[in-house]
C-alpha positions as CSV (number, residue, x, y, z in Angstrom):
1,M,4.4,23.7,27.9
2,G,1.9,20.9,28.3
3,L,2.1,17.6,26.7
4,F,-0.9,16.4,24.8
5,F,-1.5,12.7,24.4
6,R,-3.7,11.7,21.5
7,K,-6.1,9.0,22.5
8,T,-6.2,6.0,20.2
9,K,-9.3,5.7,18.0
10,V,-10.4,2.5,16.5
11,I,-12.7,2.6,13.5
12,L,-15.1,-0.3,13.0
13,L,-16.7,-0.7,9.6
14,A,-20.2,-2.2,8.9
15,P,-19.9,-6.0,9.2
16,L,-22.9,-6.4,6.8
17,T,-24.6,-4.6,4.0
18,G,-28.0,-3.6,5.3
19,T,-29.6,-1.2,7.7
20,L,-27.8,0.0,10.8
21,I,-30.0,0.1,13.9
22,P,-29.4,1.0,17.5
23,L,-28.5,-2.0,19.7
24,E,-31.5,-1.0,22.0
25,K,-33.9,-1.9,19.1
26,V,-32.7,-5.5,18.9
27,A,-35.3,-8.0,20.0
28,D,-33.0,-9.9,22.3
29,K,-32.8,-8.6,25.9
30,A,-29.1,-9.6,26.5
31,F,-28.0,-7.5,23.5
32,A,-30.6,-4.7,23.9
33,Q,-29.7,-4.2,27.5
34,K,-26.0,-4.3,26.7
35,M,-25.3,-7.2,29.0
36,L,-22.7,-8.5,26.6
37,G,-21.3,-5.0,25.7
38,D,-22.3,-1.8,23.9
39,G,-22.3,-1.5,20.1
40,V,-24.7,-1.4,17.1
41,A,-26.7,-3.9,15.0
42,V,-27.3,-4.4,11.3
43,Q,-30.4,-5.9,9.6
44,P,-28.7,-7.6,6.7
45,E,-29.6,-7.5,3.1
46,K,-26.9,-10.0,2.0
47,G,-25.7,-13.2,3.6
48,E,-22.1,-12.3,4.1
49,L,-20.5,-11.1,7.3
50,V,-17.2,-9.3,6.9
51,A,-14.5,-8.2,9.4
52,P,-15.2,-4.7,10.7
53,C,-11.4,-4.1,11.3
54,D,-8.0,-5.8,11.0
55,G,-7.5,-8.3,13.8
56,E,-7.3,-11.9,14.9
57,V,-10.2,-14.4,15.1
58,S,-10.4,-15.3,18.8
59,Y,-13.4,-17.7,18.5
60,V,-15.7,-19.3,16.0
61,P,-18.3,-21.7,17.4
62,D,-19.0,-25.0,15.5
63,T,-22.4,-23.6,14.5
64,A,-20.6,-20.7,12.7
65,H,-23.4,-18.3,13.8
66,A,-21.1,-15.9,15.6
67,I,-17.4,-14.8,15.6
68,A,-15.2,-13.0,18.1
69,L,-12.3,-10.9,17.0
70,T,-9.5,-9.2,18.8
71,E,-8.3,-5.9,17.3
72,A,-4.7,-4.8,17.4
73,H,-5.2,-2.5,20.5
74,G,-6.9,-5.4,22.4
75,L,-10.5,-4.4,21.7
76,E,-12.7,-7.5,21.7
77,I,-15.5,-7.5,19.2
78,L,-18.4,-10.0,19.2
79,L,-20.4,-10.4,15.9
80,H,-23.6,-12.5,16.4
81,V,-25.4,-13.3,13.1
82,G,-29.1,-13.1,14.1
83,L,-30.7,-13.6,17.5
84,N,-32.1,-17.1,17.7
85,T,-29.8,-18.6,15.1
86,V,-27.9,-20.9,17.5
87,E,-31.0,-23.1,17.4
88,Q,-30.2,-23.9,13.7
89,Q,-27.1,-25.7,14.9
90,G,-25.1,-24.4,12.0
91,M,-27.6,-25.1,9.3
92,G,-27.4,-22.2,6.8
93,F,-24.0,-21.0,8.0
94,K,-20.5,-21.5,6.7
95,A,-17.4,-20.1,8.5
96,L,-14.6,-18.9,6.1
97,V,-12.1,-18.5,8.9
98,K,-11.0,-20.2,12.1
99,S,-9.6,-19.3,15.5
100,G,-6.1,-17.8,15.4
101,E,-6.4,-16.5,11.8
102,R,-5.5,-12.9,11.1
103,V,-8.1,-11.0,9.1
104,K,-8.2,-7.7,7.3
105,A,-11.1,-5.2,7.4
106,G,-13.7,-6.1,4.8
107,Q,-12.6,-9.8,4.6
108,P,-15.5,-12.2,4.4
109,L,-15.8,-14.2,7.7
110,I,-19.1,-16.1,7.5
111,L,-21.6,-16.8,4.8
112,F,-25.2,-17.5,5.7
113,D,-28.4,-18.3,3.8
114,R,-30.8,-15.4,4.6
115,E,-33.8,-17.0,3.0
116,K,-33.4,-20.4,4.7
117,L,-32.9,-18.8,8.1
118,E,-35.8,-16.3,7.7
119,A,-38.0,-19.2,6.6
120,C,-37.1,-21.0,9.9
121,G,-38.3,-17.9,11.8
122,C,-34.8,-16.4,12.6
123,D,-34.5,-12.7,13.3
124,L,-31.3,-11.8,11.4
125,S,-30.6,-8.6,13.3
126,T,-26.9,-8.9,13.8
127,P,-25.3,-7.2,16.9
128,M,-21.7,-6.1,16.9
129,V,-20.6,-5.4,20.5
130,I,-17.4,-4.6,22.3
131,T,-17.2,-7.2,25.0
132,N,-14.3,-5.6,27.0
133,G,-16.0,-2.2,27.6
134,D,-13.4,-1.3,30.3
135,K,-11.1,-0.4,27.3
136,V,-13.6,2.0,25.9
137,G,-13.3,5.7,26.8
138,K,-15.9,6.9,24.3
139,M,-18.0,5.3,21.6
140,E,-19.4,7.2,18.7
141,K,-22.2,5.4,16.7
142,A,-23.2,6.1,13.2
143,Q,-26.7,7.2,12.4
144,E,-29.4,4.6,11.8
145,G,-29.8,3.8,8.1
146,P,-28.2,2.0,5.1
147,V,-24.6,0.8,5.4
148,Q,-22.3,-1.1,3.0
149,A,-20.2,-4.0,4.5
150,G,-16.5,-3.1,4.8
151,K,-17.0,0.5,3.6
152,D,-19.1,2.5,6.0
153,T,-17.9,3.4,9.5
154,V,-20.5,2.4,12.1
155,L,-18.5,2.7,15.3
156,T,-15.6,4.9,16.4
157,V,-14.1,3.8,19.7
158,T,-11.7,6.0,21.6
159,L,-9.7,3.8,23.9
160,N,-9.0,4.6,27.6
């Protein structure tokens, strides 16, 4: 009689309300070519980034335009609000959490002023990538289209 080991699956929810797009469609080469890791992106309709899963905040830059989370199984997730937003040096961004904090799926992490950032020429397409791809056995991505922050599953990752 054989033993069957069930692989661990990690569900990642939409980090923003908006339109889910394939990472390849993002206008930033580093993300589109998956240099930082594979994942998805969301074009936001609201200026609130939420946690895609339970985890710990591993990094929030002073500019608050990005956040890195470590999920319970060790999956490292990078959320980068917009593409050229670092140039704003934090203007229009407010971090609600700091490194070392534990967060729950759907918990607000960063607030940002969409209108102000778009007026400055920022592309707010927001990549969510797994930066330690060696842990990923399989990644299932949701279909392109509308998603609700903290509600809709956008990535299902089966761990190695």
